[in-house]
N, C-alpha and C positions, 0 to 999 in steps of 0.2 A: 326519468326511467319509470317511476311510478310504482311498480310491483316488484318485490324481491324475487318472486318465482321466475320472472323473465330473465334474470341474470344467468349467463351461460355456465358459470362455474359456481360451485358451492362456496360461499364466503369463507367458511372455515378451512377449506382446502386451498384457498387462494392466498399464498404467502405474501404477495405484494400488497393485497388489500389489508391483511392482518398487520403488516409492517406499517402501512400508512395510518391505520387506526391507532397503533401504538405510538407513532410519532405525534398524532393529534393529542392523545392522552398525555404525552410528555410535554406538550406545549411547543413542539417543533413545527407542526403544521397547524393551520387554521381550519376551522370547520368548513369555511367556504372553499378552501383549497381541496379538501378531501371530497366534498360534494361535487365540485366542478370536475375533478379528475375522474370520478366514478359515475358521473352523470346522475346524481341522486336529486330528487326533489325533497321538500321538507317532510312529507308523509313517509317516504321510504327511510329517511334518516331516523325518524322517530321509531319506526318499526324495527330497525336494526338494534336499537337500544333495548328492545324487549327480548332479544334472543340470548338466553343464558349461556349456551355453548359458545356462541361467538364472543361474548364478553370474557369467558374463561380463556379462550384462545388468545385474545388480545392481551389479557393480564399475563399469561404465560410468556408471550412475546416481549412484553415490557420487562419482565424479570430477566429473560435471556439477554436482552439488549443491555440492561444495566450491568449484569455480571460479566459480559465479555467486553464492556467498555465502549460499545457503539454509541450509546446515548451521550456519554460525556464527549466523545470525539465530535459528534454532530453538533452539540451545543457549542463546543469550542470553535468549530468552523464558522458558526453563525456569528459569534462574537468577533472572531478574527476578521470577518468580512468588513467590519466597521473600522478596523484599525487604520487603513489608509486615510480615511476621512479625518480621524483624530490626529494622525501624524501630519496631515496636510494643514490642519488648523494650527498646530504648533509651529510648523515651518513658516506659515504666513503671518503669524501674530507678531506685531512689532514690540510687544511688551515682554516677550520671552527672551531669555538670555541666549547669546549666540551659541553657547555650548549645546543647549537643548535643541536649537535649530539644526545644528550639525548632526546630532544623534538622530533626530527625526528624519533627516535627509538620508542618512545611512540605512535606516530601517526601511524607508520607502524604496530605496534602491534594491535592498535585499528582497523585499516583497515582489518588486517588479521583475526581478531576475529569476524567479522560481518558475518551474514548468519543465516539460520534457526537453526542450531545447537547451535549457541551462544545466540539466543534470549531466554530471561527468560520467563517462563510460567507465565501467569497472574493468580492471585487468582481467583478461580471460586466458586461462591456461588449458591446453588440451594435452593430455598425457596419453600416449598410445603405447601399450605394452603388448608385444607379440611374443608369445612363448613357444611358437612353432619351430623356429630355427634359432641359430646363434646370431642374434641381431643386436643392434644398439638401441637404447632408449631414446625416443624422440619427444621433445617438448616443444610445442608450438605456442609462442606467446603472441597473442593478438589482442587488440582492444575492441574491435568491432565484432559483433556476433557473426558466426559463420553459418552458411547454408550447408546442407549435406554435400553438395558438389565441391564447395570451397574446402570443406573439412578433408575430403578425400585427396584433393590436390595438395593441401598444406602438409599432408603426411610426408611428402617428399621434400618439402621446403624447410622443414623445421630445424631447430638447433639440435645437434646430436650430442648426447652425453654418453660416454663410454660406460656401459653398465655390465661389461663382461666380468664374470667372477674372477678374482685374482687369488693366487695361493696365499694363504695366511702366513705371515712371518712368525717364527717361534718367538714366544715372549722372552725378552732379554732380562737378565737379572743383573744385579749390581756387580757380581763377579765377572760376568761376560764383558761389562763395560771396562773393567780394569785390565782385562787381557788384551784388549784392542789397542 
């Protein structure tokens, strides 16, 4: 890239760039990775280090990332990425006890089963309350998310719970129970 002035956005206003620099400062990204992503040559990289406002913005981003836990999560994800290799070594090591092999196989299976296809759908309840007329409460229990057209159709298909107000019975006393 060569010259900082040729960059289309101000570096301080570019949140992605500031975040990448914060990751570099935290040791999550390498210098080469940041240079490659942003197409910097060595001279431009050195020139960026002389900009005090840019350095302040990067330091502020580092503090924000530490306080909200993003840095710790990203570091944990990098360490977790090596877990399958370690578990595979335990599983294939002949000197390891069978119990440890079984545990490593279970963990590998759990790691392999994660992802959107393995996530269980949460129960979904749609409660429609119409206060316009004397109607019944409709609760539609579905597992799959509904589109607006399906939601309108399901209002007629739902489980009906009688929510009509009933007259309250007078409270009984112990004397009333004896009279009956």
